[in-house]
C-alpha positions as CSV (number, residue, x, y, z in Angstrom):
1,M,-21.9,10.1,-11.9
2,R,-25.3,11.9,-11.8
3,R,-28.1,11.6,-14.2
4,D,-26.9,14.6,-16.4
5,D,-23.2,13.7,-16.5
6,M,-21.5,12.4,-19.6
7,I,-18.0,11.5,-20.9
8,E,-17.3,11.8,-24.6
9,Y,-14.3,10.2,-26.3
10,D,-13.3,11.0,-30.0
11,F,-11.4,8.3,-31.9
12,E,-8.7,10.0,-33.9
13,G,-8.9,9.5,-37.6
14,T,-10.6,6.4,-38.9
15,Y,-10.7,3.7,-36.2
16,K,-10.2,0.1,-37.3
17,S,-13.1,-2.1,-38.2
18,T,-13.5,-5.1,-35.9
19,T,-15.3,-8.3,-35.4
20,A,-13.7,-9.2,-32.0
21,E,-14.2,-6.3,-29.7
22,K,-13.0,-6.5,-26.0
23,I,-15.0,-4.4,-23.6
24,R,-14.8,-4.1,-19.9
25,V,-16.9,-2.0,-17.5
26,G,-16.7,-1.7,-13.7
27,F,-19.6,0.0,-11.9
28,V,-21.8,0.4,-8.8
29,T,-25.4,1.5,-8.9
30,S,-28.7,1.2,-7.1
31,E,-30.7,3.0,-9.9
32,P,-31.7,0.9,-12.9
33,Q,-31.3,3.4,-15.7
34,G,-28.7,5.0,-18.0
35,L,-25.9,4.2,-20.4
36,L,-22.8,2.5,-19.0
37,M,-20.9,2.6,-22.3
38,G,-21.9,3.3,-25.9
39,L,-20.1,3.3,-29.3
40,I,-21.2,5.1,-32.5
41,G,-19.7,4.8,-36.0
42,Y,-19.6,7.1,-38.9
43,T,-21.9,4.7,-40.9
44,G,-24.6,4.8,-38.2
45,E,-23.6,1.4,-36.6
46,Y,-23.7,1.4,-32.8
47,F,-23.2,-0.5,-29.6
48,S,-24.9,0.3,-26.3
49,L,-24.5,-1.3,-22.8
50,V,-27.4,0.1,-20.7
51,M,-29.1,-0.6,-17.4
52,A,-32.6,-1.9,-18.0
53,N,-35.5,-0.8,-15.8
54,S,-35.5,-4.3,-14.3
55,G,-31.9,-4.0,-13.1
56,H,-30.5,-6.4,-15.7
57,L,-27.9,-5.4,-18.2
58,K,-29.1,-4.9,-21.8
59,I,-26.9,-4.8,-24.8
60,V,-28.3,-3.3,-28.0
61,F,-26.2,-3.1,-31.2
62,D,-26.4,-2.9,-35.0
63,F,-23.3,-3.9,-36.9
64,G,-24.9,-3.9,-40.3
65,F,-26.8,-7.2,-40.4
66,E,-29.7,-6.1,-38.2
67,R,-30.5,-4.7,-34.8
68,Q,-29.9,-7.1,-32.0
69,E,-30.9,-6.9,-28.3
70,V,-29.6,-9.1,-25.5
71,I,-30.5,-9.1,-21.8
72,T,-28.5,-10.8,-19.1
73,N,-29.9,-13.3,-16.6
74,Y,-28.7,-11.4,-13.5
75,T,-29.6,-8.1,-11.9
76,F,-26.9,-5.5,-11.1
77,A,-28.7,-2.5,-9.5
78,N,-28.0,-3.7,-5.9
79,G,-25.3,-1.2,-4.7
80,Q,-22.5,-3.6,-5.1
81,N,-19.3,-3.5,-7.2
82,H,-19.7,-5.3,-10.6
83,D,-17.2,-6.1,-13.3
84,V,-18.5,-7.0,-16.8
85,W,-16.5,-8.3,-19.8
86,I,-18.1,-8.3,-23.3
87,S,-16.5,-9.8,-26.4
88,R,-17.3,-11.4,-29.7
89,K,-15.9,-14.5,-31.3
90,N,-16.6,-16.9,-34.2
91,G,-16.1,-14.1,-36.7
92,G,-18.4,-11.8,-34.8
93,R,-21.3,-14.3,-34.8
94,T,-21.2,-15.1,-31.0
95,L,-21.5,-12.5,-28.2
96,V,-19.9,-13.5,-24.9
97,I,-20.9,-11.8,-21.6
98,K,-18.9,-12.5,-18.4
99,A,-20.1,-10.7,-15.2
100,D,-18.4,-11.0,-11.8
101,N,-18.1,-14.6,-10.8
102,Y,-21.1,-15.8,-12.8
103,A,-20.7,-18.3,-15.6
104,P,-20.2,-16.7,-19.1
105,E,-23.3,-16.3,-21.2
106,E,-23.1,-16.8,-24.9
107,F,-25.5,-15.6,-27.5
108,H,-25.3,-17.0,-31.0
109,F,-26.7,-15.1,-34.1
110,K,-27.7,-16.8,-37.3
111,I,-25.9,-14.7,-39.8
112,D,-25.3,-15.5,-43.4
113,K,-21.7,-15.6,-44.5
114,T,-22.3,-13.0,-47.0
115,Q,-23.6,-10.5,-44.4
116,D,-21.4,-7.9,-42.9
117,V,-20.7,-8.4,-39.2
118,Q,-17.9,-5.8,-38.8
119,F,-18.3,-2.8,-36.6
120,D,-17.0,-0.2,-39.1
121,N,-15.4,3.2,-38.6
122,I,-16.1,3.9,-34.9
123,K,-16.4,7.7,-34.3
124,N,-17.2,8.2,-30.6
125,L,-17.4,6.5,-27.3
126,Y,-19.8,7.7,-24.6
127,V,-20.1,7.0,-20.8
128,G,-23.1,7.9,-18.7
129,R,-25.3,9.0,-21.6
130,N,-24.9,10.0,-25.2
131,R,-26.0,13.0,-27.2
132,T,-29.3,11.4,-28.3
133,M,-30.4,10.9,-24.7
134,K,-32.2,13.6,-22.8
135,K,-30.9,15.2,-19.7
136,G,-31.9,13.2,-16.6
137,E,-31.8,9.9,-18.5
138,G,-28.1,9.2,-17.7
139,F,-26.5,6.7,-15.4
140,I,-26.6,7.2,-11.7
141,G,-23.9,5.7,-9.7
142,C,-20.1,5.2,-9.9
143,I,-18.1,3.9,-12.9
144,S,-14.6,2.8,-12.0
145,R,-13.5,1.3,-15.3
146,V,-14.2,1.6,-19.0
147,E,-12.0,-0.3,-21.4
148,F,-12.4,-0.8,-25.2
149,D,-9.7,-2.9,-26.7
150,D,-6.5,-1.0,-25.7
151,I,-8.3,2.3,-24.8
152,Y,-8.7,3.1,-21.1
153,V,-11.2,6.0,-21.0
154,I,-11.5,6.7,-17.2
155,K,-7.7,6.4,-16.8
156,Q,-7.1,8.9,-19.6
157,L,-9.8,11.3,-18.3
158,F,-8.0,11.8,-15.0
159,Q,-4.4,12.0,-16.3
160,E,-2.4,15.0,-15.2
161,E,-2.3,16.2,-18.8
162,R,-5.7,15.1,-20.2
163,P,-5.7,14.6,-24.0
164,P,-8.1,16.8,-25.9
165,I,-10.0,13.9,-27.5
166,I,-11.7,13.1,-24.2
167,R,-14.2,15.6,-22.6
168,P,-16.3,15.3,-19.4
169,Y,-19.6,17.1,-18.9
170,P,-19.5,18.9,-16.6
171,E,-15.8,19.7,-16.2
172,S,-16.2,19.2,-12.4
173,L,-16.6,15.5,-12.8
174,R,-14.3,13.9,-10.1
175,E,-12.4,10.7,-9.8
176,D,-13.7,8.0,-7.5
177,F,-12.6,4.4,-6.9
178,C,-16.1,3.4,-6.1
179,G,-15.0,1.8,-2.8
180,I,-12.5,-0.5,-4.5
181,E,-9.2,-0.6,-2.7
182,A,-6.1,-0.5,-4.8
183,V,-4.3,-3.8,-5.2
184,T,-1.1,-3.9,-3.0
185,Y,1.5,-6.4,-3.8
186,P,3.9,-7.9,-1.2
187,P,7.4,-6.6,-1.2
188,E,9.9,-8.5,-3.3
189,P,12.0,-10.9,-1.3
190,T,15.6,-9.9,-0.7
191,E,17.9,-11.7,-3.1
192,R,20.3,-14.0,-1.3
193,K,23.1,-16.1,-2.5
194,P,21.9,-19.7,-2.7
195,P,23.7,-22.2,-0.4
196,P,26.4,-24.3,-2.2
197,T,25.3,-27.7,-3.4
198,Y,27.4,-30.8,-3.0
199,D,27.4,-34.3,-4.4
200,P,26.1,-36.6,-1.7
201,S,28.7,-39.3,-2.7
202,I,31.5,-36.7,-2.0
203,L,30.0,-35.9,1.4
204,I,30.0,-39.6,2.4
205,Q,33.6,-40.1,1.3
206,T,34.7,-36.9,3.1
207,R,32.9,-38.0,6.3
208,G,34.6,-41.4,6.2
209,Y,38.0,-39.9,5.7
210,T,37.5,-37.5,8.6
211,R,36.7,-40.4,11.0
212,A,39.8,-42.4,9.9
213,D,42.0,-39.3,10.2
214,S,40.7,-38.6,13.7
215,A,41.6,-42.1,14.8
216,V,45.1,-41.8,13.5
217,L,45.6,-38.4,15.1
218,G,44.3,-39.7,18.4
219,G,46.8,-42.6,18.3
220,I,49.7,-40.4,17.5
221,L,48.8,-38.0,20.3
222,A,48.6,-41.0,22.8
223,I,52.1,-42.3,21.7
224,I,53.6,-38.8,22.2
225,F,52.0,-38.5,25.6
226,L,53.4,-41.9,26.7
227,A,56.8,-41.0,25.3
228,L,56.8,-37.8,27.4
229,I,55.9,-39.7,30.5
230,A,58.7,-42.2,29.9
231,M,61.2,-39.4,29.2
232,A,60.3,-37.7,32.5
233,I,60.9,-40.9,34.4
234,L,64.3,-41.4,32.8
235,I,65.4,-37.8,33.5
236,G,64.3,-38.2,37.2
237,R,66.3,-41.4,37.6
238,Y,69.4,-39.8,36.0
239,V,69.2,-36.8,38.3
240,A,68.8,-39.0,41.4
241,R,71.9,-41.0,40.4
242,Q,74.0,-37.9,40.0
243,K,73.1,-36.6,43.5
244,G,76.1,-37.4,45.8
245,E,77.0,-37.0,49.6
246,Y,79.5,-34.3,50.8
247,K,81.0,-33.6,54.2
248,T,79.9,-30.5,56.2
249,H,81.7,-28.7,59.0
250,E,78.8,-27.3,60.9
251,D,79.3,-26.8,64.6
252,K,77.4,-29.3,66.8
253,G,74.8,-27.9,69.1
254,A,74.3,-24.8,67.0
255,H,71.7,-26.0,64.6
256,E,68.8,-24.7,66.7
257,A,70.3,-21.2,67.2
258,P,68.1,-18.3,66.0
259,D,71.1,-16.3,64.7
260,A,74.8,-16.6,64.1
261,D,76.0,-15.0,67.4
262,T,73.9,-17.4,69.4
263,A,75.2,-20.3,67.4
264,I,78.8,-19.3,68.2
265,V,78.0,-19.1,72.0
266,H,76.3,-22.5,72.1
267,G,78.7,-24.3,69.8
268,Q,80.2,-27.4,71.2
269,T,83.0,-28.2,68.8
270,G,83.8,-24.8,67.4
271,H,84.4,-24.0,63.7
272,S,86.6,-26.3,61.8
273,V,88.4,-23.7,59.9
274,S,91.5,-24.7,58.0
275,K,94.4,-22.4,58.3
276,K,96.6,-21.5,55.4
277,K,100.0,-23.1,55.6
278,E,103.1,-21.5,54.4
279,I,106.0,-23.6,53.1
280,F,109.5,-22.3,53.0
281,I,112.0,-23.9,50.7
């Protein structure tokens, strides 16, 4: 934003009265001047978060009991990203400021119980400067976030269809993340079926049963193997006993002949061929 820029937000109807506002502003600046965020009510009550000339944050407000001014202990005009939370508690009698990683600062106000501490009928919210400030007195830098309760001013301003209750001056005001990278989340892990769970006692019993069963199975296989060997021996002996001798009529001297004709030539005894006999009755 430049020194003449401004954002104006109109609250629709009569906004609620509150004693516990929640404000958050993110910004970067090197120039100690201008309005970060301001609220103005129909009754003249107001709240302003401004950059003091010293670089500190200054909060000025009047909620009906009297004007109050608070200055933080830290400077913020250093060109770095800053995130500031502001809220009230204890019925609106304690102001809490939490900036970056600094410890929260609390400011207590001595207010009589009969005094009004409510911020009544809020009319407008301003960013950069308000209509009572002169041109050139606005905030110089980058504002990345403006939240008031559940209202997100910067986000609504740069919506695709901007609501008519929020107006930038000039219209050419552009969106900028002020050097802040968007938060990226790791991808969700793929869901997998969890492994089955077993009772340890059942596992122990199962393992014991498996060992015993293996021993029995090994014994059975050994017995079958020995039975097969014994059966093979018995069959061999039976075949040997059934093998007898028989008489042959091969010609002597012909066992080394290479063929049948040579065997006949070299035969010494000749073939013993029985002749058929005929019997006449």
